[in-house]
N, C-alpha and C positions, 0 to 999 in steps of 0.2 A: 120365715117359718109359715110353714101350712096353717090354713085358721083351724084346724079342728086340735093339731098341737099346742097351739096357742090358746084356745080354749082350755084344754085339760092345765096345763103352764098358768095361767091367771085361777082357776077353779083349786090346785093343789096350792098355791100360793095363798089365796086368800082361806086357807085353813089355817094357817099363821094365826089369824085374828082371835080363831076357838082357842088358841094357846095363850092369849095375852094375858088371860085369868093366874095362868101357873107361874107365871113373870118369865116365861121362856125368852132369848133373844132369837133374831132371824136366822142367826146363824146354828144353834143351838136346834133349832125347827128344822134347818136340812137338812142336819146330822139324823136331828130322830125319823125324817122323810127316807133317810138312804137308808135306816137299819130295816124298817118297814117296807118300803119300797122295791129293797133286794128280796124280798120272800116272795112277793107278790109277780115282781118279774122274772125268777127261777120259774113259777109257777106257768107264766102266761108264753117264755121263751123252751119250756122241755127242757130246764138243767136242774130241775129239782132233786137228780139223785148229787146232787153236790151237797146237798144241805142233809143231815142226819135223820132220820126216821121220827116221828113224833115231835121234830122242830121245823116245820114246812107253815106254808098260807094256812092251809086250812086249818091247821093246830089252833092258829093264833085267831083265826076270823070266824073262829066256831066259840068264842068265849066271852064272856059278859062281866063286868061287873068288876069285884075286887080277885074272882078268877084271873080273869085277861090280863090283870094288872101284874096280879104276883107272876102268871106265867110269862108277860114278857122278858121281865127281869131276869126269870131263871132261863130264859132264853137268849138272852143278849150272854148271859155269863155262861152259857154253852157251847154259842155258837162261838165267842170269844176267846173261849180254852180249849175247847175239843174239836172246833170245825179244823178243815183240811185244807189249804192253798190260800185261795182267794177270799174262800166264805172265812179263815181264820182273820188272814188281812184287815178287813170290811170290819170286823169285828172285833179288832182288837181294842182293849178298854173300851170297849162299849158300854156305856151307862145310859138312861133313861134322865130327863130331869121332867116329867109329866108326874105329877102329884095326883091328877084327879083321874079315875078309871075312866067317869063319862067322856071326858076328852081323846083320854085313849080310844075308845070305841066309837067314836067320832070317825077318828080320822080312819080306824083301818075299813068302817063302815063306807066311807066315801072315797076311799081306793078304791075298793071291792067294786063299788057300780059304775066306776066310771068306764067308758066304752075303750077298752086295751083292744077291741081288733080295729079298731079304725087308729090308734094309737102305734100298731105296731106296722099298721100301714105305711104311715107317714115317717115312722124312725123313732124307737124305742130313746135312741141316743140323742135325738135332737130334740126332747121332751125335756129331759135333764139337762141339757146345756140351757137349753131357757128357765130353767131354775136356778140354776149358776147364773144366768144374767140378772135375772131377776133380783138374788142376793146382793149383786155385784152392785146394781144401783140403788138402791136402797141403803143408804146414809148411814140410816143406825145400824145396821149389820155388821160395818167398818170391814167390809170385804173388797170393799171397789179400789182401795189401793193398790192391790195384789193383780187386780184383775185388767189384762191385755184386751182394749176395745175390737173386736169382733173384725171388725173393717179391716185395723191395721195388720192380726194376725194373717188374714187372709193374703192381703198384700205382701207381707213378707214371704211366706208360702208361695206363691205366685213366683214372686221373682226370683226364688232360690230353687223352683221348678226339681223336688224330689221324685228320685225316679225309679220302680221296684230295685228290689235287691241293697239299697242303699240301706246303709245303717243311721237312723236319725236320733239324735237325744235333746233334751231338755233340762238342765242341771240345776232348774228353779221352777221345776213343772208346776206348780201350782194344783190346778182341777186338770192340767193336761190338754189345755187348749189347742195349744200351739200339735202338738201332735196327732190330736184328733183332726184339727184342720188339714195338716200336712197328709194323714190316712183318707179325707174327703177328696182331696185333690191325686192323690195318686189313682184310688178306685175308679173316680171319675174320666182318668187316662188311660186305665189299663183294669176295665174291666173284670173280676175275678174267672169268668168263664173265657176270657182270652189267654190266661196265663196258667203254667202247668202247674201241677200237684205240686212240687216242691217249693216254688215259686209263691203260690198262696199261703203255704205254711211257713215261709219265711217272714212273709207280710201279715200275718195273722200273731206268730208266736215271738218273730226276731224284728226287725223291723223297726219297731217305734221303742224308743226307753226314757226314764227321767228319773230325777230325782227330788224328792220333795220333804224339806223338813220338820213342818208342823203337823202332827197325827193327825188333828179334824181333817186337814187339806187333803192329805194324804190318802186317806177313806174317802173322800169327794174324788179324786181322780182315778182310783181304783174302779170305782163304780161306773164312772164315763167313760172308763175302756172299755169295761164289761157290759156297759148296753151298747158300744159301737162293736161287741166280736173280738175285740183286742186282748190278746195273751201277754203282752210283751212285759218286759221290766219293770215293774215304777217301785224305787226303794225310798226306804223312810231313813232319813238321814241328811247328812250336813255335806252337799260338795264341796265344802270348805276345808274338809275334813282327809284324810286317809282315803274315805271311801272314794271322793274326786280321782283318787289318783290311779283307780282303776277303770276308770273312762279314758277308753283308750281308739284308735284306728275309724273315729267316726267321720261319713262322707259328708254329712249336713247337722247344723246345731243352730236352733232358732232359741230364743230365750229373753225373757224379760228378768232380769235378775231383780231382790228385793233391793230397795233405797236405803242407804242409809250406814252407819257403820255396825262393828261386832260392838255387843254389850261389854263395856268396861275399857274400848279400844284394843282389845286384844286380839291376837293377827292368827292369821289361820293355821289349823294345825297340822294341814299338808304339808310335804317335803319337798313337794315336786316345783313350787313357786321361786323363782328366782329373785321376785321383788314382792316377799308377803308386805302386804300393810295393812292399815285397820281400816281402809275403804273396803269394804263387800265387794260394790260393782269392780273395783279394779281386781281385785282378789277373784273376782267371776272372769273375767276380759280374759285373765290368765291362762286359766284353765280351760275357757271355753278353746284358744286358739293350740294348747297344747292338746286338747283332745281329737282334732283332726288331721288325719293320715297326709304322709307328706308325699303319696303317689302322682299328685293333679288332682285338679278338680273338686278336693273336698273345701266347702265352705259354707258361711256364718252367717247370721244375721241376728243381732242383739241390740235390745234397747237400752239405752245409758243415760244417765241425767246428766245435766249440761257439766259439774263440776269434774267427770272423767274425761272431757276436752279440753280442761286447760288447767286441772290440779297440779300442784308443784312437785317435784321433788321425785318420787317414787311415781306418780304420775307418769311425769315427761317421761320414765327410763321405760315405765310401761307400752307408755305410745310409740315411742322409739322404738322399741322390743318387736310390739306388733310390727310395724312396720318395714321391719327387717323380717320375720320371719313369714308374712302375709304380703296379698296385694291388697290392702284397705283402699280399693276402687271409687266406694261412697259414701258419703254422708248424708243423711238425710234426718233436716233439723224439722222437728215434728209441731203442730203448732201446740200452745197452750191451752189447757180446759177440755182436755180430748181424756185426758183419766179421771176416775170419780173423786180421785184426791187432787182437789183443786190448788192450782197454782205450780203442779210441777212441771220444769221444763226439761222435753227427752229428744233422744235421739237414735237414730238407727244405723247402725254399723254396719253396713257389707263387705265381708272380706273374705279372699280366698288363699289356702296356708300354698306357700308356695313348696316347690322340690326341694329346693337347698332353703337354712336359716337367714340368704345374708341378701338383701337389697332387693327385694319383693316389689315394693311400693314405690314405683316411678312418679305416678300424681295421685291426685285424691279430689274426685268431681265432688262438689255442693249441691244440695237442691233445698234451697228454702221455703218449707210450708210453714213458716210462723209469723213471719213480717205480712203487714199489711192484709191477714182474713181473719175471716169473721170470727166472733166469739162463738165459742160451740157447745153447747148443752139442751137442755131441753126445747128451748123456740129451735135451737139452729143445728139439728143432729150433724151426727159429724159419721159420713158414710163413705165409700169405696170411691164413689165417683169423684168426690175429692183427692185423690190419687193418680186421675186420668194424664195431667199432662207428667208427673212424676213417674209413671210409668214408662210412658212414650221417651219421654226422655234417657231414662235407665235401660231400655231396651236398643235404643237406637243404633241401627250399625256399626253409623260414626257420631260419635257424640259433639265432633269439634262441630257438626254440620245445625246442631240442633240451636233452633231461636228459640230461648224460651231465657228471660232475665233471670228467673229462680235458678238457674243451673250455671254454677261457672267453675270451672277447676283451679289449682293450684299444684304447681311441682314440689316434690318432694325437697329441692333446696329450698323453695320459699318457706314452707313447710317448719323447716328445723332452725332456719334464721330465727323464726319466730317463738323457739323455745319446743318445737313440736307441738304447739298448742294446735290444738282442730276448731277450734272455738271458733270460727270461721265461715263467709261463705251464706252473711245473713245480708237480703239488699236492704237500700234506705227505706226507713221508715217513714212514711206518709205523716205520721203524727207522734213526735218523740213526745209531745206533751200528754197522750191519753195516759190516765194514771190506771187505770186496769192492766195496761200492760207492763205495768212497773212489778204489778204483785203484791200480793198482802203486806201490811207490814213483819206480820209473824212471818212470811215465807222471804224474804231481804234477810232477818235474822237469821235465821236459819240457816242462809247462804253463807252470810257472812262467816257467821259460827263456825262453818264447816269451810270456809278458807283461812280462818284463824287455827282453827286445829291444823290444819298440814305446816302452817308457816312454823307453829310453837313445836310439831315433831321434827319440822327441819334445823331447827334452829338448838334442838335438843341434840339432835344429832353431831352438826356443829360442833357444840359442846365435850360433847362426849370424845367427838375424834381429836381436838385441841387437848383436853386433859389428859 
């Protein structure tokens, strides 16, 4: 991030201190900031025609005291009901949590006085992404568990190598980080002036899409796309409902589906999953490989927790189905401590959809970035440099010639003999007695509970069948 952008991000984030007396959380602040920033950005980018007259930046910034507070509430209501297109979506159900007019005035004044010329030069989208990252890194905000580390996003995008004209999707898009990173990558390799008018139109309006369940997060995703000049389709809803059935014919899927089970253990309402289960990640995984086209070359990279690799019953069936329909060529075992939610053990599955639905995986390569790695955190930041050896192995013309103890392969026959588990490929641990590697008692208990739930489900099925 450029220094000027970093300075603006820090100044805007420090404004949150102003609102502490109003009892506003970090997440509420980011929403509040988005409502106000959108008006200012529309003025700065010359897109105020999208906003109805009388409800623009000058109308807000020109008011003081109670008049300002009253107008701000009226503005949120008006834009959330009378706005059109993206404006209506961004202000949908918008409500303010600022009760003190003086605090609102401070924010409006502060935003008005920032150096927006420099911000425009360095990229308004980059500034907004900086705010999203600040929110994720602030433990009290609670947003970190949904935030995929930027270095990981960039590496996943780079390895999937999206092209101009391809259709990309993220079925659990959060604040749209994967699609924005993919757009950066595509435009870096294909500057807009080198593309035809038709290609540019597709790039801006159709190339990227996503779905997000949480209203406030969907709002942040829309703002993120807007500041990057993208008009793709970001749906508010649940990819595990019938909405997800409409996502088809994709070239590239990049995703980090939410961890956990559906509330009350209920199953997805979409009807196209062969093995519906209460495990959300397993349902997302099925939805993702079903959304890829079968013309050849459709590919995905998906972040998934360890339980997806070893869960029995439906988990085993889904992994078998994945390896039949797709070439699951690489499993990356990620280090612990890279997500803001501590103790989560995750992996990235890289696969390509086959032209037929049978026998696509012949072997799986495993790369262990977890064992004997440093403890990542504020003292040891996780960066793209840590992926260098993995990227070299992944991209090798002949993987069998790669000399790296972390990189190993198993044939599909060997994997199927082990009940189709993918919880494999970890090298010998130099210090098995390290207590921090075991995870916290709470994490161990949660994992054990998850496994018990799976076993209970299977036993209930057997009882039903016998009964």
